[in-house]
LOFI-683015 format. One line per 2 residues: number of its first residue (from 1); their letters; for each residue x, y, z of C-alpha. Coordinates in Angstrom, 2 decimals. Each point is the difference from the previous one (the first is absolute). Layout:
# LOFI-683015
NUM) a) X Y Z | ...
# end
This chain:
# LOFI-683015
1) xx) 4.61 -4.28 30.64 | -0.46 3.28 -1.85
3) xx) -1.97 -1.71 -2.75 | -2.44 -1.50 2.53
5) xx) -0.61 3.42 1.53 | -0.65 1.44 -3.42
7) xx) -2.48 -2.73 -0.89 | -1.87 0.54 3.25
9) xx) -0.28 3.62 -1.02 | -1.47 -1.18 -3.28
11) xx) -2.70 -1.79 1.95 | -0.49 3.05 2.22
13) xx) 0.92 -1.64 3.31 | -0.44 2.62 2.74
15) xx) 2.22 -1.95 2.39 | 3.17 0.45 -2.06
17) xx) -0.54 3.34 -1.70 | 2.71 2.46 1.07
19) xx) -1.19 3.36 1.24 | -0.06 2.60 -2.71
21) xx) -0.20 -2.33 -2.96 | -3.10 -1.33 -1.65
23) xx) 0.16 -2.71 -2.64 | -2.93 -1.42 -1.85
25) xx) -0.26 -2.44 -2.86 | -2.99 -0.06 -2.28
27) xx) -1.12 -2.72 -2.36 | -1.21 0.99 -3.46
29) xx) -3.66 0.68 -0.62 | -1.51 -1.68 -3.02
31) xx) -2.13 2.02 -2.37 | -2.76 -2.12 -1.49
33) xx) -2.01 2.57 -1.93 | 2.36 0.81 -2.89
35) xx) -1.43 -2.36 -2.61 | -3.63 0.70 0.94
37) xx) 0.61 3.73 -0.25 | 1.77 -0.45 -3.33
39) xx) -2.98 -1.86 -1.45 | -2.42 2.57 1.42
41) xx) 2.01 2.82 -1.55 | -0.08 -1.77 -3.35
43) xx) -3.77 -0.57 0.11 | -0.71 3.53 1.15
45) xx) 2.27 1.53 -2.62 | -1.64 -2.03 -2.76
47) xx) -3.30 1.48 1.10 | 1.17 3.49 -1.01
49) xx) -1.16 3.32 1.41 | 1.33 1.92 3.02
51) xx) 0.61 -3.20 1.94 | 2.39 -1.18 -2.70
53) xx) 2.02 3.19 0.24 | 0.31 -0.23 3.78
55) xx) 0.79 -3.71 -0.03 | 2.63 0.47 -2.71
57) xx) 1.81 2.57 2.14 | 0.14 -2.43 2.92
59) xx) 1.11 -2.86 -2.22 | 2.91 1.99 -1.42
61) xx) 1.44 0.36 3.49 | -0.60 -3.67 0.85
63) xx) 1.44 -1.55 -3.18 | 3.30 1.82 -0.36
65) xx) 3.07 -0.38 -2.19 | 1.45 -2.66 2.30
67) xx) -3.16 -2.05 0.41 | -0.91 -0.21 -3.69
69) xx) 3.06 -2.08 -1.03 | -0.87 -2.35 2.85
71) xx) -3.55 -0.33 -1.29 | 1.32 -0.67 -3.50
73) xx) 2.08 -2.82 1.45 | -3.06 -1.41 1.72
75) xx) -1.82 0.10 -3.32 | 2.96 -1.78 -1.61
77) xx) -0.02 -2.66 2.72 | -3.74 -0.58 -0.35
79) xx) 0.21 -0.13 -3.80 | 2.76 -2.60 0.22
81) xx) -2.36 -2.18 2.02 | -3.15 0.32 -2.10
83) xx) 1.58 0.27 -3.46 | 2.30 -2.84 -1.17
85) xx) 1.47 2.36 -2.61 | 2.73 2.00 1.76
87) xx) 0.11 3.03 -2.30 | -2.54 2.25 1.75
89) xx) 1.44 -0.72 3.44 | 3.49 0.85 -1.22
91) xx) -1.25 3.24 -1.52 | -1.43 1.15 3.33
93) xx) 3.15 -1.05 1.86 | 2.13 1.96 -2.48
95) xx) -2.27 3.01 0.41 | 0.44 -0.14 3.77
97) xx) 3.81 -0.07 -0.42 | -0.17 2.87 -2.46
99) xx) -1.98 2.24 2.35 | 2.29 -0.84 2.94
101) xx) 3.08 0.72 -2.07 | -1.41 3.26 -1.33
103) xx) -0.77 1.23 3.51 | -2.94 2.17 1.11
105) xx) 0.38 2.25 -3.05 | -2.11 -2.45 -2.01
107) xx) -3.06 1.61 1.62 | 0.65 3.10 -2.08
109) xx) -0.10 -2.18 -3.12 | -3.35 -1.35 1.17
111) xx) -1.33 3.53 0.39 | 1.09 0.79 -3.56
113) xx) -1.39 -3.29 -1.32 | 3.53 -0.91 -1.10
115) xx) 0.59 -3.32 1.76 | 0.42 -1.74 -3.34
117) xx) 3.33 1.80 -0.42 | 1.38 -2.38 2.65
119) xx) 1.51 -3.25 -1.31 | -2.38 -2.96 0.05
121) xx) -3.13 1.99 0.84 | -2.60 0.00 -2.74
123) xx) -3.49 1.58 -0.08 | -1.68 -2.81 1.97
125) xx) 2.56 0.05 2.81 | -0.02 3.79 0.05
127) xx) -3.79 -0.06 0.50 | 0.35 -2.47 2.87
129) xx) 2.63 2.15 1.70 | -2.10 3.15 -0.37
131) xx) -3.03 -1.77 1.47 | 2.06 -1.16 2.98
133) xx) 1.36 3.50 0.46 | -3.33 1.79 -0.35
135) xx) -2.46 -2.54 1.43 | 1.99 -2.35 2.20
137) xx) -1.02 -3.07 -1.98 | -0.67 -1.27 -3.53
139) xx) -2.48 -2.49 -1.55 | 2.75 -2.54 -0.59
141) xx) 1.05 0.08 3.64 | -3.58 -0.34 1.23
143) xx) -0.52 -3.05 -2.24 | 3.28 -1.59 1.08
145) xx) -0.81 0.51 3.67 | -3.20 -1.96 -0.46
147) xx) 1.91 -2.90 -1.56 | 3.16 0.07 2.13
149) xx) -0.51 0.95 3.66 | 2.70 2.10 1.71
151) xx) 0.93 -2.98 2.17 | 0.81 -2.00 -3.16
153) xx) 2.26 2.80 -1.29 | 1.84 -0.01 3.30
155) xx) 0.41 -3.77 -0.28 | 1.21 0.24 -3.60
157) xx) 3.01 2.08 1.09 | 1.54 -2.92 1.84
159) xx) 3.17 -1.26 -1.71 | -0.65 -3.28 -1.81
161) xx) -3.62 0.75 -0.87 | -0.31 0.83 -3.66
163) xx) -3.26 1.08 -1.57 | -0.81 -3.56 -1.18
165) xx) 0.32 -1.39 3.54 | -2.09 2.85 1.40
167) xx) -2.76 -0.84 -2.51 | 0.13 -3.60 1.23
169) xx) -0.25 1.15 3.62 | -3.00 2.21 -0.74
171) xx) -1.74 -2.89 -1.78 | 0.32 -1.99 3.22
173) xx) -1.26 2.78 2.26 | 3.43 1.03 1.32
175) xx) -0.18 3.78 -0.34 | 2.06 1.36 2.89
177) xx) 3.27 -0.51 1.83 | -1.84 -1.42 3.01
179) xx) -1.75 -2.61 -2.16 | 3.26 -0.77 -1.79
181) xx) 1.66 -0.60 3.35 | -2.86 -2.27 1.06
183) xx) 0.32 -1.97 -3.26 | 3.73 -0.39 0.63
185) xx) -0.56 -1.23 3.55 | -2.67 -2.49 -1.01
187) xx) 1.98 -1.36 -2.94 | -2.69 1.05 -2.48
189) xx) 2.38 2.25 -1.90 | 2.43 -2.75 -0.96
191) xx) -2.88 -1.89 -1.66 | -0.94 2.82 -2.39
193) xx) 1.14 -0.09 -3.64 | 3.16 2.00 -0.54
195) xx) 0.97 -0.24 3.65 | 1.71 -2.78 1.93
197) xx) 2.29 -0.52 2.99 | 2.84 2.17 -1.36
199) xx) -2.25 2.94 -0.86 | -1.78 -0.39 3.34
201) xx) 3.29 0.22 1.89 | 1.02 3.14 -1.89
203) xx) -3.37 1.62 0.65 | 0.25 -0.82 3.70
205) xx) 3.32 1.85 0.11 | -1.49 2.91 -1.96
207) xx) -2.92 0.19 2.42 | 2.33 0.09 2.99
209) xx) 1.94 2.84 -1.63 | -3.24 1.84 -0.77
211) xx) -1.17 -0.21 3.60 | 3.35 1.29 1.22
213) xx) -0.17 3.02 -2.33 | -3.47 1.22 0.99
215) xx) 0.01 3.65 1.06 | 3.48 0.68 -1.40
217) xx) 1.03 2.56 -2.62 | 2.95 0.52 -2.29
219) xx) 2.37 2.69 1.22 | -0.93 2.55 -2.67
221) xx) -3.72 -0.16 0.74 | 0.56 -0.06 3.75
223) xx) 2.23 3.05 -0.28 | -2.61 1.96 -1.94
225) xx) -2.66 -0.89 2.58 | 2.33 0.82 2.89
227) xx) 0.96 3.38 -1.45 | -3.66 0.93 -0.51
229) xx) -0.84 -1.03 3.56 | 3.03 1.88 1.31
231) xx) -1.20 3.20 -1.68 | -3.38 -0.49 1.66
233) xx) 1.55 -0.72 3.42 | 2.30 3.00 -0.17
235) xx) -2.97 2.30 -0.61 | -1.92 -1.15 3.09
237) xx) -0.33 2.41 2.96 | 2.35 -0.86 2.83
239) xx) 2.55 -1.83 -2.19 | 3.39 1.66 0.38
241) xx) 1.79 -2.40 -2.29 | -0.70 -3.28 -1.79
243) xx) 2.06 -2.52 -1.94 | -0.37 -3.32 -1.80
245) xx) 1.87 -2.81 1.76 | 0.05 -3.78 -0.16
247) xx) 0.38 -1.98 -3.19 | -0.70 2.93 -2.32
249) xx) 2.79 2.09 1.50 | 2.34 -2.99 -0.25
251) xx) -1.09 -0.41 -3.65 | -0.96 -3.63 0.45
253) xx) -1.27 -1.34 -3.34 | -3.18 -1.47 1.55
255) xx) -1.79 2.00 2.69 | -2.43 -1.56 2.46
257) xx) -0.75 3.02 2.15 | 0.18 3.80 -0.22
259) xx) 1.68 1.43 3.09 | -0.02 3.67 1.01
261) xx) 1.61 1.94 2.81 | -1.63 3.22 1.21
263) xx) 1.50 2.54 2.39 | -2.71 1.74 1.99
265) xx) -0.55 1.62 3.36 | -3.50 -1.48 -0.07
267) xx) 0.35 -3.83 0.08 | -3.77 -0.36 0.42
269) xx) -0.07 1.07 -3.63 | 0.61 -3.66 -0.93
271) xx) -3.56 -1.23 0.48 | -1.31 2.54 -2.52
273) xx) 2.76 -0.56 -2.54 | 0.24 -3.76 0.15
275) xx) -3.36 -1.03 -1.43 | 0.13 2.67 -2.70
277) xx) 3.51 -1.11 -0.96 | -1.07 -3.64 -0.30
279) xx) -3.00 0.92 -2.12 | 2.17 1.97 -2.41
281) xx) 2.67 -2.71 -0.25 | -2.06 -2.43 -2.07
283) xx) 0.98 -3.69 -0.10 | 3.00 0.22 2.34
285) xx) 0.24 0.28 3.77 | 1.40 3.08 1.71
287) xx) 1.89 0.78 3.17 | 0.27 3.38 1.64
289) xx) 2.50 1.02 2.68 | -0.58 3.35 1.74
291) xx) 2.78 1.36 2.22 | 1.11 3.28 1.58
293) xx) 2.25 2.12 -2.27 | 3.11 -0.58 2.12
295) xx) -0.32 -3.77 -0.55 | -0.25 0.31 -3.79
297) xx) 3.39 -1.46 -0.93 | -0.25 -3.03 2.28
299) xx) -3.57 -0.69 -1.14 | 0.79 0.29 -3.71
301) xx) 2.97 -2.37 0.39 | -2.21 -2.45 1.91
303) xx) -2.73 0.06 -2.64 | 2.37 -0.24 -2.99
305) xx) 2.37 -2.92 0.63 | -1.07 -3.62 -0.22
307) xx) -0.02 -2.25 3.06 | 3.66 -1.06 -0.34
309) xx) 1.22 3.57 -0.38 | -2.08 1.12 2.96
311) xx) 1.15 -2.87 2.21 | 3.67 0.73 -0.72
313) xx) -0.52 3.69 0.78 | -1.88 -0.94 3.16
315) xx) 2.92 -2.11 1.18 | 2.41 2.84 -0.75
317) xx) -2.19 2.48 1.89 | -0.26 -2.30 3.02
319) xx) 3.79 -0.47 0.08 | 0.34 3.79 0.27
321) xx) -2.53 0.37 2.79 | -2.91 1.12 -2.15
323) xx) -3.56 -1.25 -0.15 | -1.37 0.34 -3.53
325) xx) -3.72 -0.22 -0.73 | -2.34 1.50 -2.63
327) xx) -0.49 3.09 2.15 | 3.70 0.82 0.21
329) xx) 3.39 -0.67 1.52 | 0.19 0.07 3.79
331) xx) 2.58 -0.29 2.76 | -1.06 -0.29 3.64
333) xx) -3.55 0.76 -1.03 | 0.78 3.32 -1.68
335) xx) -0.50 0.37 -3.72 | 3.03 1.05 -2.01
337) xx) -0.94 2.46 -2.73 | 0.39 -1.48 -3.49
339) xx) -1.53 2.62 -2.30 | 1.66 -1.69 -3.00
341) xx) 1.05 -3.51 -0.96 | 3.60 1.21 -0.11
343) xx) -0.31 0.93 3.69 | -1.38 -3.45 0.80
345) xx) 2.76 -1.89 -1.81 | 2.61 2.33 1.48
347) xx) -1.20 -0.92 3.49 | 0.83 -3.61 -0.88
349) xx) 3.46 1.00 -1.33 | -1.02 -0.64 -3.60
351) xx) -0.21 2.08 -3.15 | -3.40 0.34 -1.61
353) xx) -0.86 -3.13 -1.99 | -1.92 0.44 -3.30
355) xx) -3.53 -1.44 0.32 | 0.45 -2.39 -2.96
357) xx) 2.72 -1.86 1.92 | -1.96 -0.59 3.20
359) xx) -0.68 -3.68 -0.62 | 2.26 -1.59 2.61
361) xx) 2.52 -0.98 -2.68 | 3.16 1.16 1.80
363) xx) -0.62 3.73 -0.36 | 0.38 0.77 3.72
365) xx) 3.39 -1.68 0.22 | 1.04 1.76 -3.21
367) xx) -1.12 3.34 1.43 | 1.83 -0.62 3.28
369) xx) 3.26 -0.78 -1.81 | -0.23 2.73 -2.66
371) xx) -0.73 -2.40 -2.88 | -3.38 1.27 -1.21
373) xx) 0.13 0.38 -3.79 | -0.52 3.28 -1.81
375) xx) -3.28 -0.96 -1.66 | -0.98 0.88 -3.55
377) xx) -2.47 2.86 -0.40 | -2.38 0.94 -2.78
379) xx) 2.16 3.01 -0.87 | 2.93 -2.35 -0.72
381) xx) -1.68 -1.43 -3.11 | 1.22 1.45 -3.31
383) xx) -2.48 -1.95 -2.14 | -1.57 -3.43 -0.43
385) xx) -0.15 -2.80 -2.58 | -3.16 -2.14 -0.06
387) xx) -2.66 2.15 -1.71 | -2.63 -0.75 -2.64
389) xx) -1.47 2.15 -2.76 | -2.86 -0.27 -2.46
391) xx) 2.19 -2.27 -2.08 | -1.12 -2.81 2.32
393) xx) -2.47 0.38 2.88 | 0.92 3.46 1.30
395) xx) -2.26 3.03 -0.34 | 2.56 2.68 -0.84
397) xx) 2.17 0.72 -3.00 | 3.79 -0.05 -0.06
399) xx) 0.01 3.80 0.14 | -2.46 0.14 2.90
401) xx) 2.04 -2.45 2.06 | 3.17 1.95 -0.74
403) xx) -1.70 3.23 1.04 | -1.11 -1.71 3.21
405) xx) 3.62 -0.84 0.75 | 0.95 3.62 -0.67
407) xx) -2.69 1.25 2.38 | 1.47 -2.18 2.74
409) xx) 3.49 1.37 -0.56 | 1.41 -3.31 -1.20
411) xx) 3.04 -0.25 -2.24 | -1.26 -3.04 -1.89
413) xx) -2.86 -2.40 -0.56 | 0.03 -3.55 -1.27
415) xx) -2.88 -1.23 -2.16 | -0.54 -3.75 0.16
417) xx) -3.20 -1.01 -1.76 | -1.17 -3.61 -0.15
419) xx) 1.59 -2.45 -2.41 | -1.94 -1.80 -2.71
421) xx) -0.72 -3.11 2.10 | -2.21 2.22 2.18
423) xx) -2.58 0.27 -2.79 | -2.75 0.67 2.59
425) xx) 1.84 3.21 0.95 | 0.73 1.17 -3.53
427) xx) 3.56 -1.35 -0.04 | 2.26 1.60 -2.59
429) xx) 0.48 -1.56 -3.41 | 3.32 0.80 -1.75
431) xx) -1.58 2.82 -2.01 | -1.27 1.68 3.18
433) xx) 3.45 -0.31 1.58 | 1.56 1.89 -2.89
435) xx) -2.68 2.70 0.10 | 0.34 0.51 3.74
437) xx) 3.79 0.13 -0.30 | -0.34 2.81 -2.53
439) xx) -2.22 1.94 2.41 | 2.50 -0.47 2.81
441) xx) 2.87 1.13 -2.22 | -1.99 3.03 -1.15
443) xx) -0.73 1.03 3.58 | 3.64 -0.30 1.00
445) xx) 1.11 2.02 -3.04 | -2.53 2.75 0.72
447) xx) 0.70 0.10 3.77 | 3.77 -0.05 0.48
449) xx) -0.41 1.25 3.57 | -2.23 -2.94 0.85
451) xx) -1.56 -1.91 1.34 | 1.83 -2.67 -1.95
453) xx) -2.25 -2.83 -1.18 | 1.34 -3.56 0.00
455) xx) -1.68 -2.49 -2.31 | -0.54 -3.26 1.84
457) xx) -2.41 -2.91 -0.10 | -1.78 -2.15 2.57
459) xx) 0.80 -3.36 -1.55 | -2.12 -2.91 1.12
461) xx) 1.95 -2.81 1.64 | -1.50 -2.93 -1.85
463) xx) -0.88 -3.32 1.59 | 3.42 -1.51 -0.74
465) xx) 1.92 3.09 1.16 | 0.70 1.48 -3.43
467) xx) -0.51 3.74 -0.43 | -2.59 1.10 -2.51
469) xx) 1.58 1.18 -3.33 | 3.16 -1.25 -1.61
471) xx) 3.49 1.18 0.95 | 0.22 2.51 -2.84
473) xx) -3.21 1.71 1.08 | 0.97 0.03 3.67
475) xx) 3.40 1.48 -0.87 | -1.70 3.06 -1.46
477) xx) -1.44 1.16 3.33 | 1.79 2.20 2.51
479) xx) -1.00 -2.46 2.73 | -2.28 -2.98 0.58
481) xx) -2.38 -0.62 2.90 | -0.84 -3.70 0.19
483) xx) -3.29 -0.96 1.69 | -2.18 -3.06 0.48
485) xx) -3.58 0.53 -1.18 | -1.18 -3.58 -0.52
487) xx) 0.25 -3.58 1.30 | 0.01 1.13 3.63
489) xx) -0.74 -3.46 1.39 | 3.20 -1.82 -1.02
491) xx) 1.60 -2.14 2.68 | 2.90 1.46 1.94
493) xx) 2.75 -1.79 -1.92 | -1.41 0.90 -3.42
495) xx) -0.64 3.62 0.95 | 3.50 0.32 1.46
497) xx) 1.55 -1.34 -3.20 | -2.17 2.42 -1.98
499) xx) 1.37 2.95 1.98 | 3.59 -1.22 -0.10
501) xx) -0.07 -0.29 -3.80 | -1.48 3.50 -0.33
503) xx) 2.48 1.57 2.41 | 2.89 -1.58 -1.87
505) xx) -1.09 1.63 -3.27 | 2.53 2.75 -0.77
507) xx) -2.74 2.36 -1.25 | -1.82 0.08 3.34
509) xx) 0.55 3.20 1.96 | -2.76 -0.01 2.64
511) xx) -2.07 -2.86 1.42 | -3.54 1.42 0.20
513) xx) -2.45 -0.60 2.88 | 2.15 -2.97 1.01
515) xx) -2.40 -2.07 2.12 | -3.24 0.73 -1.85
517) xx) -2.04 0.70 3.08 | -3.19 2.06 -0.10
519) xx) -0.76 1.25 3.48 | -3.13 -1.59 1.52
521) xx) -0.57 -1.76 -3.31 | 2.82 -2.29 -1.12
523) xx) 2.83 -1.65 1.90 | 3.59 0.13 -1.32
525) xx) 1.16 -2.68 -2.42 | 1.63 -3.09 1.46
527) xx) 3.73 0.22 -0.79 | 3.41 -0.01 1.66
529) xx) 0.39 3.71 0.65 | 3.55 -0.20 1.34
531) xx) 1.22 -1.94 -3.03 | -1.52 2.58 -2.35
533) xx) 1.48 2.90 1.98 | 3.43 -1.63 -0.05
535) xx) -0.32 -0.38 -3.78 | -1.10 3.64 -0.36
537) xx) 3.04 1.13 1.99 | 2.30 -2.17 -2.12
539) xx) -1.42 1.35 -3.28 | -0.37 3.62 1.11
541) xx) -3.80 -0.03 -0.35 | -1.89 2.69 1.91
543) xx) -2.98 -1.01 2.18 | -3.10 2.12 -0.35
545) xx) -1.84 1.51 2.94 | -3.29 0.21 -1.87
547) xx) -1.94 2.88 1.56 | -3.40 -0.77 -1.49
549) xx) -2.15 0.19 3.17 | -1.62 -3.35 -0.84
551) xx) 3.43 -1.67 -0.12 | 2.72 1.67 2.12
553) xx) 2.20 -2.77 -1.32 | 2.77 -0.72 1.06
555) xx) -1.17 -0.62 3.57 | 2.13 2.22 2.24
557) xx) 1.05 -2.99 2.11 | 1.35 -1.76 -3.09
559) xx) 1.59 3.22 -1.24 | 1.87 0.32 3.28
561) xx) 1.20 -3.57 -0.41 | 1.00 0.59 -3.62
563) xx) 1.93 3.15 0.91 | 2.34 -2.14 2.09
565) xx) 0.92 -1.84 -3.22 | 1.12 3.20 -1.70
567) xx) -2.68 0.54 -2.65 | -1.19 3.38 -1.24
569) xx) -3.65 1.05 0.05 | -2.14 2.22 -2.21
571) xx) -3.07 1.75 1.42 | -2.52 -0.11 -2.85
573) xx) -3.66 1.13 -0.04 | -1.21 -2.42 -2.70
575) xx) -1.82 3.14 -1.13 | -2.79 -0.21 -2.56
577) xx) -0.77 3.72 0.20 | 1.73 3.28 0.82
579) xx) -1.56 0.16 3.47 | 1.21 -3.53 0.75
581) xx) 3.61 1.21 -0.19 | -0.60 1.12 3.57
583) xx) -0.26 -3.65 1.09 | 3.77 0.20 0.50
585) xx) -0.76 1.47 3.41 | -1.40 -3.38 1.08
587) xx) 3.13 -1.67 -1.33 | 2.22 2.35 2.00
589) xx) -1.94 -0.94 3.14 | 0.63 -3.68 -0.66
591) xx) 3.67 0.67 -0.72 | 0.28 1.80 3.33
593) xx) -1.60 -2.97 1.76 | 2.69 -2.16 -1.61
595) xx) 2.71 2.26 1.50 | 1.15 1.11 -3.46
597) xx) 2.22 3.03 -0.42 | 0.15 2.08 -3.21
599) xx) 3.12 -1.75 -1.27 | -1.94 -3.28 -0.24
601) xx) -2.63 1.51 -2.31 | 0.82 0.21 -3.72
603) xx) -2.28 2.95 -0.70 | 1.70 2.26 2.53
605) xx) 2.84 0.23 -2.55 | 0.16 2.95 -2.35
607) xx) -0.77 -0.24 -3.70 | 3.64 -0.38 -1.07
609) xx) 0.53 -2.89 2.41 | -3.17 -1.68 -1.29
611) xx) 1.12 0.43 -3.62 | 3.31 -1.64 0.88
613) xx) -1.70 -2.81 1.93 | -2.35 -0.84 -2.86
615) xx) 2.80 0.30 -2.60 | 2.14 -2.50 1.91
617) xx) -2.93 -2.46 0.22 | -0.76 0.34 -3.73
619) xx) 3.65 -0.50 -0.92 | 0.11 -3.18 2.06
621) xx) -3.14 -1.30 -1.70 | 1.25 0.79 -3.51
623) xx) 3.32 -1.65 0.72 | -1.75 -3.14 1.20
625) xx) -2.00 -0.33 -3.22 | 2.86 1.01 -2.24
627) x) -1.58 3.37 -0.92
# end
């Protein structure tokens, strides 16, 4: 089997390695000095003098604009455990979201001592952020680390463990995932107050999921790491060409390994590159395939497709008298030049297959019979709809978001801030709705050439399936995104009924982040997906492909299934800042994995078509309520 050969390569078996190709897999190396160095930097910097200056310079590089929001979240998690009052923990969590939404430009605000201009960041939080940025730590973090060990924070992230239960666990000496697992196995956990057989069963499932996710990254983070490593690989002497392959190239939402293909006339180069590559990769394993330049196309195809795709191609190659291996395509022992992937697929009587489709989901048969879809591309988008401003929990003004749309060449932008039920996110009261609508109208009047702003709302789908706000208020919006933000744990029947009632509401335009998943953090809700999709198709409701890198919801597998039922999709960034508008690229990748063509995506339509679409939906809603 081709997959067996590949896995033997991963283990470096000399008996099966084809001549001319070298494959090596590296496991991640763990760095254990980060916290100790952070504390040392803090102590040294507090001591003042030349040492403080030097240490501060090192700390700035170590605690960067990406790491600081993560540290703020850790502070929030620790505060939630040690402080029964939730307000401080929520403040730090909001600050982390604010910095992430604002993007790396917040560092400039820190330099100008202007962090308090960001929503939700007061003088105390601003001081903490500056200390993290300048020193790598802060007194609050040092104190919290003494009270809540890192192993307890890791444990606290398991679904089903709230802060109160974590406090109970710590009181009984259970301060790590390993000890929690031991308490589950022994039955001790079910005897603790606030626990019991039901909670124990849920935690056992959460632990199993946690173990399965170790060493895996969300697509967006994996892609950033892979691109940085690719730049490093490409610059190495002896590397003629390099490319990212594997799950990142296929745009899989969860990535377990970073795979690279290198073309080189010096295959011995691998031993030098491999260990350095693994060290730079961080918490994820790597795999490196080095081949001669004339085997590039065959090798890249081998390293990109999943096992099913590769096995189907292998069978097709064998039927045509070829032998396909990581080092190339051969017939009668002689390698056939495949300098490109197109040349490789052509040798198998196939057109080139886009990497996102190479999942063994019928793409080879479709390619062989001329039925591959014309996939949506980023350039096809004319705008997007699910975006937040400072009116709720965004970091940019209406004008700044509109300017961001203009910079991207979009014809329109939809603003959909949170509704009033989302009080924790600054949901809009009626007065704020009217004020924002005036701003939107003013922009449109002053910018007749666009981009056109549409005034929408992200209305909470309440526990019983009602949409937040009354019918009269909902009728005033250009469109309504309906999303679940609470009561995630309802049973399947109740959650299904909740969705069905919401989808049947004539005001609903788009169903937002439909399954509620948070990658590597929260599983989708339990509900009858097919029943909800059928209802959406019947009521003309659009399904969102939420491109927030933590969500990528709808799952591309479900989107492909839903497309067969005739629904439309909207690729939305769920943007809380101008920079986050670019999340739509992730959504396009997921749409491509779902085999979606431009005509299935609402926001590939031009501004006039969108105006007509929204007008028809509003007219239907007003007619239903007698307006």
